[in-house]
C-alpha positions as CSV (number, residue, x, y, z in Angstrom):
1,X,156.2,34.4,41.1
2,X,154.1,34.2,37.9
3,X,152.3,31.2,39.1
4,X,151.6,32.9,42.4
5,X,150.1,35.9,40.6
6,X,148.0,33.6,38.4
7,X,146.7,31.8,41.4
8,X,145.8,35.1,43.1
9,X,143.9,36.2,40.0
10,X,141.8,33.1,40.3
11,X,141.3,33.5,44.0
12,X,137.8,33.0,45.3
13,X,138.2,35.9,47.8
14,X,138.9,38.4,45.0
15,X,135.8,37.4,43.1
16,X,133.6,37.3,46.2
17,X,134.9,40.7,47.3
18,X,134.2,42.2,44.0
19,X,130.6,40.7,43.9
20,X,129.9,42.0,47.4
21,X,131.2,45.5,46.6
22,X,128.9,45.6,43.5
23,X,125.9,44.4,45.7
24,X,126.7,47.0,48.3
25,X,126.8,49.7,45.7
26,X,123.4,48.6,44.4
27,X,121.9,48.6,47.9
28,X,123.2,52.1,48.5
29,X,122.1,53.5,45.1
30,X,118.5,52.1,45.3
31,X,117.2,54.5,48.0
32,X,119.1,57.4,46.3
33,X,117.5,56.6,42.9
34,X,114.0,56.3,44.6
35,X,114.5,59.7,46.3
36,X,115.7,61.3,43.1
37,X,112.7,60.0,41.2
38,X,110.3,61.3,43.9
39,X,111.9,64.8,43.8
40,X,111.5,64.8,40.0
41,X,107.9,63.9,40.3
42,X,107.4,66.6,42.9
43,X,109.1,69.1,40.6
44,X,107.0,68.2,37.6
45,X,103.7,68.1,39.5
46,X,104.3,71.3,41.5
47,X,102.1,74.3,40.8
48,X,104.0,77.3,39.6
49,X,102.4,80.7,40.3
50,X,101.3,82.6,37.2
51,X,103.2,85.8,36.5
52,X,100.8,88.8,36.4
53,X,101.9,91.8,34.6
54,X,100.3,95.2,34.8
């Protein structure tokens, strides 16, 4: 049983699956990070109305 677990730990499928999951996360996060950066730029560049007091 120990040798079976050891062999499974070295399995190519496990390593490839992990690498593919990491790549998929990067692909999903890239557009999100781009949008977040654009929203931050819009927020910092937006014109805020001046408060006029009587």
